[in-house]
C-alpha positions, 0 to 999 in steps of 0.5 A: 511427049518430048519436051524439046518440042515445047517452046523455050519460054515454057516453065510449068507443065500441067494436066487437067482433069479432062486430059488437056496438057499445057505449057505454062511461063508462070506457075498456074493457079488451081481450080476446081478441075484444072489449072489456069494462067496467073495472069502473068505469062504465056499459056499454050495448049500442048495436046490431050491425053487420058484424064490422069487419075489426080490432076492435082498431082501432074503441075511440074516445073520444067528444068531446062 
């Protein structure tokens, strides 16, 4: 997925255990099988891919 196609406000990227790809404005919180917004900032679903082997390791800060 091309990071240049993401909205400019997306600062964090993560993938849930089911393969859903998300973009977050603020650093998300971890729940039992994925990530969720922390009531601060926006969130956008970016797509869906194969479930990752270790979803907890998918959280990345986006470098602009």
